[in-house]
N, C-alpha and C positions, 0 to 999 in steps of 0.2 A: 600377584607375582610380577617381577620385573624381568623383561626379556633378557636372553643371554647377551645379545649385542649391547643393550643399554647397561646391563650389569657390568660388563667388562670396562666400559667407558667410565662408569661410576667408581669402580674399584681403582682405576687409574687416577681419577680426580680427587679421590678421598684418601690418598696415601699419607698425606701430611696430617699429623695429629691436631685436633681442634677441641677447644672448650665448647660447651653446649651453645653459648651465645654465637660464636663464630660458625658453628655447624648450622645453626638456624639460618644465618645470613647466606651461607653457601647453598644450603638446601633450597632456599627460596629461588635461587637462580637455576639450580640443576633440575628442579621438578617441572620447569616450563616445558621440557621435552617429554614429559610423562603424562599419565592420566590423572595424577594427583593434584589437588587444589589446596590442600591443607599441609602446611609445613610439618606439623606434629605427626600427621598420618604418614607422610612421606618418610620422615625419620624412623618411625615405627616399622615401616616396611623395609627400610635399609637394615635395621637391626634384625628383624624377623628372617630376612633372606640371607643373613650372614655377610652382607656386603660391607658393613662396618661392625666393629665391636666396641663396646664400652670398656675402657681400661681405668682401673682405680689405682692411683699412686698414693702411698702413705708415707709421710715424712716422719722423722724421729720424734717430732713434737706432737704427733698424733693427727696433724692436719691432713686432709685427703683432697686430692685433685682428680677429677674425672676427665678423661680425654677420649675422643672418638676418632677412629681411623680404620682403614681397610687392611692394614698390615699389622703383624705383631709388634708391640712396642720395642721388643728386643732387636728388631731390624732397623729402628729409627736412630739416626745419628744423635749423639747426646746434645750437641749444640742446637739442633733443630728441636729436640724435645724441650730443652730449657726455654727456648723462644716461644714454644706453644703453651707451656703451662700457665704462664702469667704474661700474656702478650703486651701488656701496657708497660712492662719494665724494660731493662736493658742490661747488656753484658758489662761487667765491671771488674775491679780488682785484678787478680792474677790473670783472668781471662783477657782483660783489656791489655795488660802488660805483654802477654803473649801475642795478641792481635797486632800490636804496634812493633813487634820484633825487638823488644827490649830485653828479651831473654831467649836463649836457645833451648832451655829446658821445657819439655812438653808437659804441661800440668796434667795431673790425674784427677783434677776437680774442675768443675765449671762454676763460675760465680755469676749470679744474676741478682740485680737489685729490683725489688718490687716496691713501688711507691705506695705504701699502705698507710703511712702515717700522715695525719693532717698537719699543716703548719702550726707550730707551737710558738707561744710568746717567747722571744729570745731573752735569755738571762743577760743581765748587765755585766759585760766583761770588765768594766771598770771596778766592780766590786770583788773581782778575783784577786785574792792575796797570794803571795808565794806559798803560804801555808796551805791554803785551800787547793792550789794546783798540786802541791806535793802529795797531799792526802789522796787526791784523785788518781795520781799517776804511780803511787806505790802499789796500787791495786792491780791485779791482772786484767787483761782484756776480757770483755764478754764475748762469747762465741754463739753464733746462731745455732739453734736446734732445728731450724727449718731446713733439713737436709734430706734429699731424696736420692736413693741409690739407683743407678742405671748401668747395667752391665758392670764394667770395671771402674766406673766413674761415680763420684759424688757430685750432685748438683746442690750447691750451697746458696740459699736464698737469703739475702740481707734486706732489711727494711729501710726504705728511703722515705724522705719527707716529700709529700706531694708538692710539686711546683719547683723543686730544687734540682732539676735535671740540667743545670747549666753545664755546658761543655760536653753534652751528649750528642753524638752524631748518628745519622742514619747511614748504614753501609750501602753504598751504591754499586760496588762491584766486588766480585769474589777474589779476595786476596788473603783470606784467613779462614779458619774453621767456622767463624760466625757466618750465618746465612745472609745472603743479600736481602735487604729490606729490614733486617733487624737493627737495633740501636746498640751503640757501644760508646763508652766514655772516650773522649779525645785523648791524645797523648798527654796534654797538659793536665786534664782532669785526672787521668790515670796516675800521674806522679803525685798530685795532691792527695788522692785517695790512698796512695801507697804510704805516705808519711803519716796520714791519719790512722790507718789500719794496717800496720805492717804484718799482723798475724793473718790477714787475708791476702797477702801479697808475697808469700814466700819467706817471710821473716825479715827482721831488721837488717841482718847481714847481707841480704840480697839487694838492698836499696841502692848502694853505690854502683852496682852493675847496671841498674836501670838508668840512673842519671847519666852515667858515662855513655851508654848506648844512645841516649836521647840528645846528646850534645849538639849534633848538627841538625836536629829536627825540631827542637823546642822553640816555640814562639813565646818569649817571656812576657810580651804585652798581653797576649791572650791568657797566659797563666795568671797574671796579676788581675785581669778583669774577672776571670772565673772565680778566683779566690775571694775577691771583693764581694761578689754576688752571693757566694755561699755563706758569708757572714758568720764565721765560726766564733764560738765563745772563747776557745783556747787559742793561743798564738802559734798555730801550726806554721805560720810564715817563717818563724825562726828555725824550724826543722827544715823547711824547704831551702832557705838561704844557706844553712849549714851544709846541706848536701850539695847544693849548687857550687858553693865555694870550694869544697874539698874534692869535687869530681870534675874540675877543669872548666867551670863556667863562672869565672869571677865577675865578668861584666854583667851576666844575668843576675848573679847574687847581689851585686851593687844596686841594680835597678829594683829588685825586690825589696832590698833594705830601705831604699829611699821611699818606697810606697808604704812599707810596714816596718818602721824602725822597732827594734827589740825594746821592750819596756818591763818585762817580767821574767823571772827565772822559770825555765821550762825544761821539758824532758823529751828526748827523741822517741820514747816508747813507754808503755805501762810496765809495771814490775820494776820500777826504778830502785837502784841499790845505792847505799852510801859510798860504795867503792867507785862509783862512776866518776869519770873525768868531767871537767867543766870548761866550756869554751866561753871566755869573757865577751868576745865580740858579738856572739849570737845569744849570749845569756842562756846557754843550754847545756844540760847534763847528758852524757852519753857513755856507753860502755867503752872502756879502754881498748884500743886496737881497732875500733870500728872504722876509723878513717886514718889516713896518713897525715900527721900534723906537720911534717917537714915542709 
């Protein structure tokens, strides 16, 4: 049995949900003030005494995640929970857009990127014909099924490629719902991700709002550097330039165009239609009315 005094201290220190690996690391420190010398036996005692509980989260795709903490998971903030489930990942997409104050809409979903995919051999972009691009972009987006429900929120977990976390920052101070110490995509990376995956960022019609809100904060040199390192197969730079130019950042658009001149016909989103308008300067198709062409 663990004494009442030590029990109360342990309950306080174990309020934050932990995966088993992180629990073992913390237990190794906490048990120094107890009679236990085995981490496994100490964790077993914590469970037996009800100081912590094991919680199992099940995603829509059937995947399960076990977490351990001293409070009910329903009492845990959804952003802290997301950061605990897959601690090697980072906040992304609409969560990052909200974090950088590019929208006033409070999202009812939290987006988390888990780098679960090993780097793959890059396809040769030079072999991409207009026909192959069109075939890919008339198809709808793929949606993650790795979704976990938490209270009134959904936590959507997308798969990232290991080592491709360029433009991801560690949060040093509390100025958003994301917990201090967690990682989140930078403003520049968030805008890149928004044009790559509009369906995870509030939809295509929301993008102009984000670019206009970023006008005074965007570092175009940093955006160019991050985009270069991400080494996309498809020419998403044309989408970036298109939105920059039509959202009041002509000089930024010019710098991006100099770095990545348009060479192929492209589409601002999947689900492309034959009724879409075409912008010759950026060689890009887009839904009519998406931007003001005047």
